[in-house]
C-alpha positions as CSV (number, residue, x, y, z in Angstrom):
1,M,8.3,6.4,-13.2
2,I,4.8,8.0,-13.1
3,T,4.2,10.8,-10.6
4,P,0.6,10.2,-9.6
5,G,-1.8,12.9,-8.4
6,I,-4.7,10.7,-7.4
7,A,-4.7,7.0,-7.0
8,A,-7.7,4.6,-7.2
9,Q,-8.3,2.8,-3.9
10,M,-8.7,-0.9,-4.8
11,F,-10.5,-1.8,-1.6
12,T,-13.6,-0.1,-2.9
13,L,-13.5,-2.6,-5.9
14,R,-12.6,-5.7,-3.8
15,E,-15.6,-7.7,-5.1
16,F,-14.0,-7.4,-8.6
17,L,-10.6,-8.5,-7.4
18,T,-11.0,-12.1,-6.3
19,T,-8.9,-13.9,-8.9
20,P,-5.8,-13.0,-11.0
21,A,-8.0,-12.7,-14.1
22,D,-10.5,-10.4,-12.2
23,I,-7.5,-8.3,-11.0
24,A,-6.2,-8.0,-14.6
25,T,-9.6,-6.9,-15.9
26,T,-10.2,-4.4,-13.1
27,M,-6.8,-2.8,-13.5
28,Q,-7.4,-2.5,-17.3
29,R,-10.7,-0.7,-16.5
30,V,-9.1,1.5,-13.8
31,K,-6.5,2.6,-16.3
32,A,-9.2,3.2,-19.0
33,I,-11.1,5.7,-16.9
34,G,-7.9,7.7,-16.4
35,Y,-6.0,6.6,-13.3
36,H,-2.3,6.2,-13.4
37,A,-1.8,4.9,-9.8
38,V,-3.6,2.5,-7.4
39,Q,-3.6,1.9,-3.7
40,L,-3.5,-1.9,-3.2
41,S,-5.8,-3.5,-0.6
42,G,-8.6,-6.0,-0.8
43,L,-7.1,-8.1,-3.6
44,G,-7.6,-11.9,-3.7
45,P,-4.6,-14.2,-3.8
46,I,-2.1,-13.4,-6.6
47,D,1.6,-13.9,-7.0
48,P,3.4,-10.6,-6.5
49,Q,5.3,-11.0,-9.8
50,E,2.0,-11.6,-11.7
51,L,0.5,-8.5,-10.1
52,A,3.6,-6.5,-11.0
53,T,3.3,-7.7,-14.6
54,I,-0.4,-6.6,-14.7
55,L,0.4,-3.2,-13.3
56,D,3.3,-2.6,-15.6
57,G,1.3,-3.8,-18.6
58,E,-1.4,-1.2,-17.8
59,G,1.0,1.5,-17.0
60,L,-0.2,1.7,-13.4
61,Q,1.9,2.4,-10.4
62,A,1.2,1.0,-6.9
63,V,1.7,3.9,-4.6
64,I,0.7,2.5,-1.2
65,T,-0.5,-0.7,0.4
66,H,-1.6,-1.7,3.8
67,T,0.7,-4.8,3.9
68,S,3.6,-3.3,5.9
69,F,1.2,-1.6,8.3
70,D,-0.7,-4.8,8.9
71,R,2.6,-6.6,9.6
72,M,3.8,-3.9,12.0
73,L,0.5,-4.2,13.9
74,N,0.4,-8.0,13.9
75,E,4.1,-8.8,14.4
76,A,5.4,-5.9,16.3
77,N,2.2,-4.8,18.1
78,I,2.5,-1.2,17.0
79,V,0.3,1.2,15.0
80,V,1.8,3.6,12.4
81,T,0.4,6.2,10.1
82,P,1.4,6.4,6.4
83,G,3.6,9.4,5.7
84,S,1.5,10.2,2.6
85,G,-1.2,11.4,4.9
86,F,1.0,14.3,5.7
87,G,1.5,15.5,2.1
88,R,3.9,14.8,-0.8
89,A,7.0,15.2,1.4
90,G,5.7,12.2,3.5
91,E,5.7,9.7,0.7
92,G,7.8,6.7,1.4
93,Y,7.8,7.3,5.2
94,F,5.5,6.5,8.1
95,R,4.8,8.2,11.4
96,I,5.2,6.2,14.6
97,S,3.6,8.7,17.0
98,A,2.6,12.2,17.5
99,F,1.1,11.8,21.0
100,N,3.4,9.5,22.9
101,S,6.7,9.6,24.7
102,R,10.1,9.5,23.1
103,E,10.9,6.2,24.9
104,K,7.8,4.5,23.4
105,A,8.7,5.8,19.9
106,I,12.2,4.3,20.4
107,E,10.7,1.0,21.5
108,A,8.4,0.9,18.5
109,A,11.4,1.6,16.2
110,T,13.3,-1.2,17.9
111,R,10.4,-3.7,17.3
112,I,10.2,-2.7,13.6
113,K,14.0,-3.1,13.2
114,A,13.7,-6.6,14.6
115,M,11.2,-7.7,12.0
116,T,12.3,-9.8,9.0
117,W,11.7,-7.9,5.8
């Protein structure tokens, strides 16, 4: 597993990520300029296994995506913050709230738990 320092944000390259072939070419170029990790958003339709194959082939690691956060907003009606925004110790976690009541945080956790993953 690669331990990334800085990841390339794919949303900034979204116009070059419309097809699986475009995605493969762009990932190759991202790796060539020195990145080892990418943040996935703004990609066109692609089978998840095909994307994994492309990333593995280039030696790139996907370190974060907005998919889970979009689902929590749209399905559970809650907003969360990626833990990575709070430093390395936050990787793999998310923050429900810093400025709300304990009861509302428990309600948010209950809604997330009820989602089908």
